[in-house]
N, CA, C, O and the ligand as a Tripos MOL2 file, in Angstrom:
@<TRIPOS>MOLECULE
protein
  265   263    67     0     0
PROTEIN
NO_CHARGES

@<TRIPOS>ATOM
      1 N          24.0950  -18.3380  -13.3870 N.3       1 MET1
      2 CA         23.6820  -17.2090  -14.2390 C.3       1 MET1
      3 C          22.2530  -17.4240  -14.7350 C.2       1 MET1
      4 O          21.9020  -18.5260  -15.1560 O.2       1 MET1
      5 N          21.4500  -16.4020  -14.6890 N.am      2 PRO2
      6 CA         20.0770  -16.5730  -15.1980 C.3       2 PRO2
      7 C          20.1010  -16.7700  -16.7040 C.2       2 PRO2
      8 O          20.9360  -16.2190  -17.4220 O.2       2 PRO2
      9 N          19.1580  -17.5730  -17.1460 N.am      3 LYS3
     10 CA         19.0910  -17.8120  -18.5870 C.3       3 LYS3
     11 C          18.6000  -16.5630  -19.2960 C.2       3 LYS3
     12 O          17.8350  -15.7690  -18.7470 O.2       3 LYS3
     13 N          19.0570  -16.4130  -20.5220 N.am      4 ARG4
     14 CA         18.4880  -15.3520  -21.3560 C.3       4 ARG4
     15 C          17.2240  -15.8820  -22.0000 C.2       4 ARG4
     16 O          17.0170  -17.0920  -22.0880 O.2       4 ARG4
     17 N          16.4020  -14.9890  -22.4390 N.am      5 ARG5
     18 CA         15.2030  -15.4440  -23.1340 C.3       5 ARG5
     19 C          14.9190  -14.5590  -24.3390 C.2       5 ARG5
     20 O          15.0810  -13.3400  -24.2870 O.2       5 ARG5
     21 N          14.4990  -15.1850  -25.4050 N.am      6 ILE6
     22 CA         14.0400  -14.4540  -26.5820 C.3       6 ILE6
     23 C          12.7560  -15.1090  -27.0460 C.2       6 ILE6
     24 O          12.4180  -16.2120  -26.6160 O.2       6 ILE6
     25 N          12.0570  -14.4400  -27.9090 N.am      7 ASN7
     26 CA         10.8830  -15.0350  -28.5150 C.3       7 ASN7
     27 C          11.2000  -15.3480  -29.9660 C.2       7 ASN7
     28 O          11.7560  -14.5260  -30.6940 O.2       7 ASN7
     29 N          10.8380  -16.5450  -30.3610 N.am      8 CYS8
     30 CA         11.0320  -16.9520  -31.7510 C.3       8 CYS8
     31 C          10.3590  -15.9350  -32.6720 C.2       8 CYS8
     32 O           9.1680  -15.6630  -32.5250 O.2       8 CYS8
     33 N          11.1130  -15.3690  -33.6240 N.am      9 PRO9
     34 CA         10.5360  -14.3570  -34.5090 C.3       9 PRO9
     35 C           9.4540  -14.9250  -35.4180 C.2       9 PRO9
     36 O           8.6580  -14.1810  -35.9910 O.2       9 PRO9
     37 N           9.4310  -16.2320  -35.5420 N.am     10 GLN10
     38 CA          8.4630  -16.8480  -36.4490 C.3      10 GLN10
     39 C           7.1350  -17.1290  -35.7460 C.2      10 GLN10
     40 O           6.0830  -16.7280  -36.2420 O.2      10 GLN10
     41 N           7.1670  -17.8080  -34.6060 N.am     11 CYS11
     42 CA          5.9230  -18.2200  -33.9570 C.3      11 CYS11
     43 C           5.7330  -17.5750  -32.5950 C.2      11 CYS11
     44 O           4.6740  -17.7280  -31.9870 O.2      11 CYS11
     45 N           6.7390  -16.8550  -32.1010 N.am     12 GLY12
     46 CA          6.5940  -16.1630  -30.8330 C.3      12 GLY12
     47 C           6.8500  -17.0390  -29.6160 C.2      12 GLY12
     48 O           6.7210  -16.5730  -28.4840 O.2      12 GLY12
     49 N           7.2080  -18.2930  -29.8280 N.am     13 HIS13
     50 CA          7.4950  -19.2120  -28.7390 C.3      13 HIS13
     51 C           8.7000  -18.7160  -27.9460 C.2      13 HIS13
     52 O           9.6840  -18.2540  -28.5220 O.2      13 HIS13
     53 N           8.6160  -18.8170  -26.6160 N.am     14 GLU14
     54 CA          9.7130  -18.3150  -25.7930 C.3      14 GLU14
     55 C          10.8420  -19.3380  -25.7510 C.2      14 GLU14
     56 O          10.5990  -20.5300  -25.5630 O.2      14 GLU14
     57 N          12.0670  -18.8740  -25.9260 N.am     15 ILE15
     58 CA         13.2360  -19.7420  -25.8920 C.3      15 ILE15
     59 C          14.1270  -19.2950  -24.7470 C.2      15 ILE15
     60 O          14.4830  -18.1200  -24.6640 O.2      15 ILE15
     61 N          14.4960  -20.2240  -23.8530 N.am     16 LEU16
     62 CA         15.4300  -19.9230  -22.7660 C.3      16 LEU16
     63 C          16.7750  -20.5340  -23.1170 C.2      16 LEU16
     64 O          16.8480  -21.6820  -23.5560 O.2      16 LEU16
     65 N          17.8300  -19.7720  -22.9250 N.am     17 TYR17
     66 CA         19.1500  -20.2840  -23.2840 C.3      17 TYR17
     67 C          20.2380  -19.6050  -22.4700 C.2      17 TYR17
     68 O          20.0500  -18.5060  -21.9490 O.2      17 TYR17
     69 N          21.3690  -20.2700  -22.3690 N.am     18 ASP18
     70 CA         22.5290  -19.6830  -21.6980 C.3      18 ASP18
     71 C          23.4140  -18.9790  -22.7160 C.2      18 ASP18
     72 O          23.8020  -17.8240  -22.5390 O.2      18 ASP18
     73 N          23.7200  -19.7010  -23.7830 N.am     19 THR19
     74 CA         24.4940  -19.1010  -24.8610 C.3      19 THR19
     75 C          23.8120  -19.4620  -26.1720 C.2      19 THR19
     76 O          23.0250  -20.4060  -26.2410 O.2      19 THR19
     77 N          24.1250  -18.7000  -27.2010 N.am     20 VAL20
     78 CA         23.5170  -18.9400  -28.5050 C.3      20 VAL20
     79 C          23.8190  -20.3550  -28.9780 C.2      20 VAL20
     80 O          23.0340  -20.9520  -29.7150 O.2      20 VAL20
     81 N          24.9670  -20.8900  -28.5490 N.am     21 ALA21
     82 CA         25.3550  -22.2370  -28.9660 C.3      21 ALA21
     83 C          24.3760  -23.2910  -28.4600 C.2      21 ALA21
     84 O          24.3000  -24.3930  -29.0030 O.2      21 ALA21
     85 N          23.6180  -22.9380  -27.3990 N.am     22 ASP22
     86 CA         22.6270  -23.8820  -26.8860 C.3      22 ASP22
     87 C          21.4430  -24.0430  -27.8370 C.2      22 ASP22
     88 O          20.7110  -25.0300  -27.7720 O.2      22 ASP22
     89 N          21.2680  -23.0710  -28.7110 N.am     23 VAL23
     90 CA         20.1020  -23.0880  -29.5940 C.3      23 VAL23
     91 C          20.5870  -23.1920  -31.0340 C.2      23 VAL23
     92 O          20.8850  -22.1810  -31.6680 O.2      23 VAL23
     93 N          20.6640  -24.4200  -31.5500 N.am     24 PRO24
     94 CA         21.2010  -24.6090  -32.9030 C.3      24 PRO24
     95 C          20.3720  -23.8820  -33.9490 C.2      24 PRO24
     96 O          20.8680  -23.5500  -35.0260 O.2      24 PRO24
     97 N          19.1230  -23.6410  -33.6320 N.am     25 THR25
     98 CA         18.2450  -22.9940  -34.6100 C.3      25 THR25
     99 C          18.0860  -21.5080  -34.3250 C.2      25 THR25
    100 O          17.2160  -20.8510  -34.8980 O.2      25 THR25
    101 N          18.9310  -20.9730  -33.4360 N.am     26 PHE26
    102 CA         18.8550  -19.5680  -33.0450 C.3      26 PHE26
    103 C          18.6980  -18.6550  -34.2590 C.2      26 PHE26
    104 O          19.3540  -18.9200  -35.2660 O.2      26 PHE26
    105 N          17.8930  -17.6180  -34.2440 N.am     27 PRO27
    106 CA         17.0270  -17.2140  -33.1230 C.3      27 PRO27
    107 C          15.6420  -17.8550  -33.1750 C.2      27 PRO27
    108 O          14.7020  -17.3490  -32.5630 O.2      27 PRO27
    109 N          15.5130  -18.9470  -33.8920 N.am     28 PHE28
    110 CA         14.2120  -19.5950  -33.9810 C.3      28 PHE28
    111 C          14.1300  -20.7340  -32.9850 C.2      28 PHE28
    112 O          15.1590  -21.2310  -32.5260 O.2      28 PHE28
    113 N          12.8990  -21.1610  -32.6380 N.am     29 CYS29
    114 CA         12.7210  -22.1850  -31.6190 C.3      29 CYS29
    115 C          12.9520  -23.5660  -32.2140 C.2      29 CYS29
    116 O          13.2330  -24.5140  -31.4810 O.2      29 CYS29
    117 N          12.8410  -23.6910  -33.5130 N.am     30 SER30
    118 CA         12.9130  -25.0210  -34.1180 C.3      30 SER30
    119 C          13.3190  -24.9040  -35.5800 C.2      30 SER30
    120 O          13.2830  -23.8260  -36.1740 O.2      30 SER30
    121 N          13.7080  -26.0460  -36.1440 N.am     31 ASP31
    122 CA         14.0510  -26.0790  -37.5650 C.3      31 ASP31
    123 C          12.8850  -25.6240  -38.4240 C.2      31 ASP31
    124 O          13.0520  -24.9430  -39.4360 O.2      31 ASP31
    125 N          11.6830  -26.0300  -37.9810 N.am     32 ARG32
    126 CA         10.5090  -25.7020  -38.7760 C.3      32 ARG32
    127 C          10.3780  -24.1900  -38.9400 C.2      32 ARG32
    128 O          10.1770  -23.6920  -40.0470 O.2      32 ARG32
    129 N          10.4940  -23.4660  -37.8280 N.am     33 CYS33
    130 CA         10.3550  -22.0160  -37.8890 C.3      33 CYS33
    131 C          11.4860  -21.3990  -38.7190 C.2      33 CYS33
    132 O          11.2780  -20.4390  -39.4610 O.2      33 CYS33
    133 N          12.6720  -21.9650  -38.5790 N.am     34 ARG34
    134 CA         13.8160  -21.4430  -39.3410 C.3      34 ARG34
    135 C          13.5470  -21.6060  -40.8380 C.2      34 ARG34
    136 O          13.8070  -20.6950  -41.6240 O.2      34 ARG34
    137 N          13.0270  -22.7640  -41.2210 N.am     35 LEU35
    138 CA         12.7850  -23.0340  -42.6310 C.3      35 LEU35
    139 C          11.6650  -22.1590  -43.1710 C.2      35 LEU35
    140 O          11.7340  -21.6770  -44.3020 O.2      35 LEU35
    141 N          10.6330  -21.9560  -42.3590 N.am     36 VAL36
    142 CA          9.5410  -21.0910  -42.8070 C.3      36 VAL36
    143 C          10.0950  -19.7130  -43.1370 C.2      36 VAL36
    144 O           9.7250  -19.1130  -44.1460 O.2      36 VAL36
    145 N          10.9910  -19.2100  -42.2730 N.am     37 ASP37
    146 CA         11.5530  -17.8900  -42.5030 C.3      37 ASP37
    147 C          12.4290  -17.8830  -43.7530 C.2      37 ASP37
    148 O          12.3820  -16.9440  -44.5480 O.2      37 ASP37
    149 N          13.2290  -18.9390  -43.9200 N.am     38 LEU38
    150 CA         14.0780  -19.0280  -45.1120 C.3      38 LEU38
    151 C          13.2270  -19.0210  -46.3720 C.2      38 LEU38
    152 O          13.5470  -18.3490  -47.3530 O.2      38 LEU38
    153 N          12.1310  -19.7850  -46.3280 N.am     39 ASP39
    154 CA         11.2280  -19.8370  -47.4700 C.3      39 ASP39
    155 C          10.7500  -18.4480  -47.8450 C.2      39 ASP39
    156 O          10.6820  -18.0860  -49.0200 O.2      39 ASP39
    157 N          10.4190  -17.6780  -46.8170 N.am     40 LYS40
    158 CA          9.9290  -16.3250  -47.0800 C.3      40 LYS40
    159 C          10.9900  -15.5210  -47.8090 C.2      40 LYS40
    160 O          10.6950  -14.7920  -48.7560 O.2      40 LYS40
    161 N          12.2520  -15.6660  -47.3470 N.am     41 TRP41
    162 CA         13.3340  -14.9230  -47.9890 C.3      41 TRP41
    163 C          13.4860  -15.3280  -49.4470 C.2      41 TRP41
    164 O          13.6340  -14.4750  -50.3230 O.2      41 TRP41
    165 N          13.4490  -16.6320  -49.7060 N.am     42 PHE42
    166 CA         13.6350  -17.1030  -51.0830 C.3      42 PHE42
    167 C          12.5120  -16.5940  -51.9780 C.2      42 PHE42
    168 O          12.7460  -16.1670  -53.1090 O.2      42 PHE42
    169 N          11.2940  -16.6440  -51.4580 N.am     43 GLU43
    170 CA         10.1610  -16.1580  -52.2380 C.3      43 GLU43
    171 C          10.3540  -14.6920  -52.5810 C.2      43 GLU43
    172 O          10.1410  -14.2670  -53.7160 O.2      43 GLU43
    173 N          10.7570  -13.9350  -51.5850 N.am     44 GLU44
    174 CA         10.9540  -12.5070  -51.7630 C.3      44 GLU44
    175 C          11.9990  -12.2590  -52.8520 C.2      44 GLU44
    176 O          11.8010  -11.4370  -53.7470 O.2      44 GLU44
    177 N          13.1130  -12.9850  -52.7580 N.am     45 GLU45
    178 CA         14.1980  -12.8140  -53.7040 C.3      45 GLU45
    179 C          13.7290  -13.1640  -55.1160 C.2      45 GLU45
    180 O          14.0620  -12.4900  -56.0910 O.2      45 GLU45
    181 N          12.9500  -14.2350  -55.1900 N.am     46 TYR46
    182 CA         12.4430  -14.6790  -56.4830 C.3      46 TYR46
    183 C          11.6040  -13.5750  -57.1160 C.2      46 TYR46
    184 O          11.7730  -13.2360  -58.2870 O.2      46 TYR46
    185 N          10.6950  -13.0240  -56.3130 N.am     47 ARG47
    186 CA          9.8240  -11.9710  -56.8270 C.3      47 ARG47
    187 C          10.6500  -10.7930  -57.3080 C.2      47 ARG47
    188 O          10.3800  -10.2370  -58.3730 O.2      47 ARG47
    189 N          11.6570  -10.4090  -56.5290 N.am     48 VAL48
    190 CA         12.4550   -9.2400  -56.8720 C.3      48 VAL48
    191 C          13.1690   -9.4630  -58.2060 C.2      48 VAL48
    192 O          13.1760   -8.5770  -59.0600 O.2      48 VAL48
    193 N          13.7710  -10.6490  -58.3890 N.am     49 SER49
    194 CA         14.5070  -10.8680  -59.6320 C.3      49 SER49
    195 C          13.5400  -10.9260  -60.8100 C.2      49 SER49
    196 O          13.8960  -10.5320  -61.9200 O.2      49 SER49
    197 N          12.3240  -11.4110  -60.5800 N.am     50 GLN50
    198 CA         11.3280  -11.4020  -61.6450 C.3      50 GLN50
    199 C          11.0260   -9.9670  -62.0550 C.2      50 GLN50
    200 O          10.9500   -9.6610  -63.2450 O.2      50 GLN50
    201 N          10.8560   -9.1040  -61.0910 N.am     51 ASP51
    202 CA         10.5670   -7.7050  -61.3800 C.3      51 ASP51
    203 C          11.6780   -7.0800  -62.2030 C.2      51 ASP51
    204 O          11.4240   -6.3490  -63.1600 O.2      51 ASP51
    205 N          12.9230   -7.3770  -61.8160 N.am     52 ILE52
    206 CA         14.0620   -6.7990  -62.5240 C.3      52 ILE52
    207 C          14.0600   -7.2640  -63.9790 C.2      52 ILE52
    208 O          14.3010   -6.4810  -64.8980 O.2      52 ILE52
    209 N          13.7850   -8.5470  -64.1690 N.am     53 LYS53
    210 CA         13.7610   -9.0840  -65.5330 C.3      53 LYS53
    211 C          12.6960   -8.3690  -66.3600 C.2      53 LYS53
    212 O          12.9300   -7.9760  -67.5020 O.2      53 LYS53
    213 N          11.5170   -8.2100  -65.7520 N.am     54 ASP54
    214 CA         10.4280   -7.5440  -66.4680 C.3      54 ASP54
    215 C          10.8180   -6.1190  -66.8510 C.2      54 ASP54
    216 O          10.5160   -5.6530  -67.9500 O.2      54 ASP54
    217 N          11.4860   -5.4460  -65.9390 N.am     55 ASP55
    218 CA         11.9100   -4.0830  -66.2140 C.3      55 ASP55
    219 C          12.8430   -4.0440  -67.4180 C.2      55 ASP55
    220 O          12.7100   -3.1950  -68.2990 O.2      55 ASP55
    221 N          13.7800   -4.9700  -67.4390 N.am     56 ALA56
    222 CA         14.7650   -4.9960  -68.5020 C.3      56 ALA56
    223 C          14.0900   -5.2350  -69.8430 C.2      56 ALA56
    224 O          14.5170   -4.6930  -70.8620 O.2      56 ALA56
    225 N          13.0350   -6.0470  -69.8450 N.am     57 ALA57
    226 CA         12.3450   -6.3470  -71.0910 C.3      57 ALA57
    227 C          11.4480   -5.1920  -71.5090 C.2      57 ALA57
    228 O          10.9900   -5.1440  -72.6510 O.2      57 ALA57
    229 N          11.1970   -4.2740  -70.6080 N.am     58 GLY58
    230 CA         10.3730   -3.1200  -70.9260 C.3      58 GLY58
    231 C           8.9140   -3.4800  -71.1260 C.2      58 GLY58
    232 O           8.1770   -2.7550  -71.7930 O.2      58 GLY58
    233 N           8.4940   -4.5950  -70.5510 N.am     59 GLU59
    234 CA          7.1100   -5.0210  -70.7450 C.3      59 GLU59
    235 C           6.2590   -4.7770  -69.5110 C.2      59 GLU59
    236 O           5.0880   -5.1560  -69.4730 O.2      59 GLU59
    237 N           6.8340   -4.1590  -68.5220 N.am     60 ARG60
    238 CA          6.1070   -3.9720  -67.2700 C.3      60 ARG60
    239 C           5.2370   -2.7190  -67.3700 C.2      60 ARG60
    240 O           5.6770   -1.6610  -67.8210 O.2      60 ARG60
    241 N           3.9980   -2.8760  -66.9350 N.am     61 ASP61
    242 CA          3.1100   -1.7300  -66.9350 C.3      61 ASP61
    243 C           3.4740   -0.7920  -65.7960 C.2      61 ASP61
    244 O           3.3840   -1.1750  -64.6300 O.2      61 ASP61
    245 N           3.8750    0.4010  -66.1090 N.am     62 VAL62
    246 CA          4.1910    1.3610  -65.0620 C.3      62 VAL62
    247 C           2.9800    2.2590  -64.8650 C.2      62 VAL62
    248 O           2.5620    2.9650  -65.7820 O.2      62 VAL62
    249 N           2.4250    2.2250  -63.6690 N.am     63 PRO63
    250 CA          1.2560    3.0750  -63.4260 C.3      63 PRO63
    251 C           1.6020    4.5420  -63.6020 C.2      63 PRO63
    252 O           2.6720    4.9790  -63.1790 O.2      63 PRO63
    253 N           0.7380    5.2850  -64.2020 N.am     64 GLY64
    254 CA          1.0140    6.7120  -64.4440 C.3      64 GLY64
    255 C           1.1630    7.4750  -63.1570 C.2      64 GLY64
    256 O           0.4560    7.2260  -62.1810 O.2      64 GLY64
    257 N           2.0800    8.3980  -63.1640 N.am     65 ALA65
    258 CA          2.2840    9.2070  -61.9620 C.3      65 ALA65
    259 C           1.0790   10.1240  -61.7840 C.2      65 ALA65
    260 O           0.4730   10.5540  -62.7650 O.2      65 ALA65
    261 N           0.7400   10.4180  -60.5640 N.am     66 PRO66
    262 CA         -0.4300   11.2670  -60.3020 C.3      66 PRO66
    263 C          -0.2330   12.6850  -60.8050 C.2      66 PRO66
    264 O          -1.1250   13.5210  -60.6600 O.2      66 PRO66
    265 ZN          9.1220  -20.8650  -33.4790 Zn       67 ZN67
@<TRIPOS>BOND
     1     1     2 1
     2     2     3 1
     3     3     4 2
     4     3     5 am
     5     5     6 1
     6     6     7 1
     7     7     8 2
     8     7     9 am
     9     9    10 1
    10    10    11 1
    11    11    12 2
    12    11    13 am
    13    13    14 1
    14    14    15 1
    15    15    16 2
    16    15    17 am
    17    17    18 1
    18    18    19 1
    19    19    20 2
    20    19    21 am
    21    21    22 1
    22    22    23 1
    23    23    24 2
    24    23    25 am
    25    25    26 1
    26    26    27 1
    27    27    28 2
    28    27    29 am
    29    29    30 1
    30    30    31 1
    31    31    32 2
    32    31    33 am
    33    33    34 1
    34    34    35 1
    35    35    36 2
    36    35    37 am
    37    37    38 1
    38    38    39 1
    39    39    40 2
    40    39    41 am
    41    41    42 1
    42    42    43 1
    43    43    44 2
    44    43    45 am
    45    45    46 1
    46    46    47 1
    47    47    48 2
    48    47    49 am
    49    49    50 1
    50    50    51 1
    51    51    52 2
    52    51    53 am
    53    53    54 1
    54    54    55 1
    55    55    56 2
    56    55    57 am
    57    57    58 1
    58    58    59 1
    59    59    60 2
    60    59    61 am
    61    61    62 1
    62    62    63 1
    63    63    64 2
    64    63    65 am
    65    65    66 1
    66    66    67 1
    67    67    68 2
    68    67    69 am
    69    69    70 1
    70    70    71 1
    71    71    72 2
    72    71    73 am
    73    73    74 1
    74    74    75 1
    75    75    76 2
    76    75    77 am
    77    77    78 1
    78    78    79 1
    79    79    80 2
    80    79    81 am
    81    81    82 1
    82    82    83 1
    83    83    84 2
    84    83    85 am
    85    85    86 1
    86    86    87 1
    87    87    88 2
    88    87    89 am
    89    89    90 1
    90    90    91 1
    91    91    92 2
    92    91    93 am
    93    93    94 1
    94    94    95 1
    95    95    96 2
    96    95    97 am
    97    97    98 1
    98    98    99 1
    99    99   100 2
   100    99   101 am
   101   101   102 1
   102   102   103 1
   103   103   104 2
   104   103   105 am
   105   105   106 1
   106   106   107 1
   107   107   108 2
   108   107   109 am
   109   109   110 1
   110   110   111 1
   111   111   112 2
   112   111   113 am
   113   113   114 1
   114   114   115 1
   115   115   116 2
   116   115   117 am
   117   117   118 1
   118   118   119 1
   119   119   120 2
   120   119   121 am
   121   121   122 1
   122   122   123 1
   123   123   124 2
   124   123   125 am
   125   125   126 1
   126   126   127 1
   127   127   128 2
   128   127   129 am
   129   129   130 1
   130   130   131 1
   131   131   132 2
   132   131   133 am
   133   133   134 1
   134   134   135 1
   135   135   136 2
   136   135   137 am
   137   137   138 1
   138   138   139 1
   139   139   140 2
   140   139   141 am
   141   141   142 1
   142   142   143 1
   143   143   144 2
   144   143   145 am
   145   145   146 1
   146   146   147 1
   147   147   148 2
   148   147   149 am
   149   149   150 1
   150   150   151 1
   151   151   152 2
   152   151   153 am
   153   153   154 1
   154   154   155 1
   155   155   156 2
   156   155   157 am
   157   157   158 1
   158   158   159 1
   159   159   160 2
   160   159   161 am
   161   161   162 1
   162   162   163 1
   163   163   164 2
   164   163   165 am
   165   165   166 1
   166   166   167 1
   167   167   168 2
   168   167   169 am
   169   169   170 1
   170   170   171 1
   171   171   172 2
   172   171   173 am
   173   173   174 1
   174   174   175 1
   175   175   176 2
   176   175   177 am
   177   177   178 1
   178   178   179 1
   179   179   180 2
   180   179   181 am
   181   181   182 1
   182   182   183 1
   183   183   184 2
   184   183   185 am
   185   185   186 1
   186   186   187 1
   187   187   188 2
   188   187   189 am
   189   189   190 1
   190   190   191 1
   191   191   192 2
   192   191   193 am
   193   193   194 1
   194   194   195 1
   195   195   196 2
   196   195   197 am
   197   197   198 1
   198   198   199 1
   199   199   200 2
   200   199   201 am
   201   201   202 1
   202   202   203 1
   203   203   204 2
   204   203   205 am
   205   205   206 1
   206   206   207 1
   207   207   208 2
   208   207   209 am
   209   209   210 1
   210   210   211 1
   211   211   212 2
   212   211   213 am
   213   213   214 1
   214   214   215 1
   215   215   216 2
   216   215   217 am
   217   217   218 1
   218   218   219 1
   219   219   220 2
   220   219   221 am
   221   221   222 1
   222   222   223 1
   223   223   224 2
   224   223   225 am
   225   225   226 1
   226   226   227 1
   227   227   228 2
   228   227   229 am
   229   229   230 1
   230   230   231 1
   231   231   232 2
   232   231   233 am
   233   233   234 1
   234   234   235 1
   235   235   236 2
   236   235   237 am
   237   237   238 1
   238   238   239 1
   239   239   240 2
   240   239   241 am
   241   241   242 1
   242   242   243 1
   243   243   244 2
   244   243   245 am
   245   245   246 1
   246   246   247 1
   247   247   248 2
   248   247   249 am
   249   249   250 1
   250   250   251 1
   251   251   252 2
   252   251   253 am
   253   253   254 1
   254   254   255 1
   255   255   256 2
   256   255   257 am
   257   257   258 1
   258   258   259 1
   259   259   260 2
   260   259   261 am
   261   261   262 1
   262   262   263 1
   263   263   264 2
@<TRIPOS>SUBSTRUCTURE
     1 MET1         2 RESIDUE 1 A MET
     2 PRO2         6 RESIDUE 1 A PRO
     3 LYS3        10 RESIDUE 1 A LYS
     4 ARG4        14 RESIDUE 1 A ARG
     5 ARG5        18 RESIDUE 1 A ARG
     6 ILE6        22 RESIDUE 1 A ILE
     7 ASN7        26 RESIDUE 1 A ASN
     8 CYS8        30 RESIDUE 1 A CYS
     9 PRO9        34 RESIDUE 1 A PRO
    10 GLN10       38 RESIDUE 1 A GLN
    11 CYS11       42 RESIDUE 1 A CYS
    12 GLY12       46 RESIDUE 1 A GLY
    13 HIS13       50 RESIDUE 1 A HIS
    14 GLU14       54 RESIDUE 1 A GLU
    15 ILE15       58 RESIDUE 1 A ILE
    16 LEU16       62 RESIDUE 1 A LEU
    17 TYR17       66 RESIDUE 1 A TYR
    18 ASP18       70 RESIDUE 1 A ASP
    19 THR19       74 RESIDUE 1 A THR
    20 VAL20       78 RESIDUE 1 A VAL
    21 ALA21       82 RESIDUE 1 A ALA
    22 ASP22       86 RESIDUE 1 A ASP
    23 VAL23       90 RESIDUE 1 A VAL
    24 PRO24       94 RESIDUE 1 A PRO
    25 THR25       98 RESIDUE 1 A THR
    26 PHE26      102 RESIDUE 1 A PHE
    27 PRO27      106 RESIDUE 1 A PRO
    28 PHE28      110 RESIDUE 1 A PHE
    29 CYS29      114 RESIDUE 1 A CYS
    30 SER30      118 RESIDUE 1 A SER
    31 ASP31      122 RESIDUE 1 A ASP
    32 ARG32      126 RESIDUE 1 A ARG
    33 CYS33      130 RESIDUE 1 A CYS
    34 ARG34      134 RESIDUE 1 A ARG
    35 LEU35      138 RESIDUE 1 A LEU
    36 VAL36      142 RESIDUE 1 A VAL
    37 ASP37      146 RESIDUE 1 A ASP
    38 LEU38      150 RESIDUE 1 A LEU
    39 ASP39      154 RESIDUE 1 A ASP
    40 LYS40      158 RESIDUE 1 A LYS
    41 TRP41      162 RESIDUE 1 A TRP
    42 PHE42      166 RESIDUE 1 A PHE
    43 GLU43      170 RESIDUE 1 A GLU
    44 GLU44      174 RESIDUE 1 A GLU
    45 GLU45      178 RESIDUE 1 A GLU
    46 TYR46      182 RESIDUE 1 A TYR
    47 ARG47      186 RESIDUE 1 A ARG
    48 VAL48      190 RESIDUE 1 A VAL
    49 SER49      194 RESIDUE 1 A SER
    50 GLN50      198 RESIDUE 1 A GLN
    51 ASP51      202 RESIDUE 1 A ASP
    52 ILE52      206 RESIDUE 1 A ILE
    53 LYS53      210 RESIDUE 1 A LYS
    54 ASP54      214 RESIDUE 1 A ASP
    55 ASP55      218 RESIDUE 1 A ASP
    56 ALA56      222 RESIDUE 1 A ALA
    57 ALA57      226 RESIDUE 1 A ALA
    58 GLY58      230 RESIDUE 1 A GLY
    59 GLU59      234 RESIDUE 1 A GLU
    60 ARG60      238 RESIDUE 1 A ARG
    61 ASP61      242 RESIDUE 1 A ASP
    62 VAL62      246 RESIDUE 1 A VAL
    63 PRO63      250 RESIDUE 1 A PRO
    64 GLY64      254 RESIDUE 1 A GLY
    65 ALA65      258 RESIDUE 1 A ALA
    66 PRO66      262 RESIDUE 1 A PRO
    67 ZN67       265 GROUP 0 **** ****
């Protein structure tokens, strides 16, 4: 069977595989790329919860509507 191929969403490196089980870091090419992506998610989540907190405190500057 021909191997499947995907590109790592983080660095674009091509990954050849038979089954997803062959790639422990799927869909990333390596642990490093997987962690970079996870970091991005955590940062995003952190920012979002900060925004929510600010909203609740009513201290956030809301730009005037046009
Ligand atoms: Zn990668």
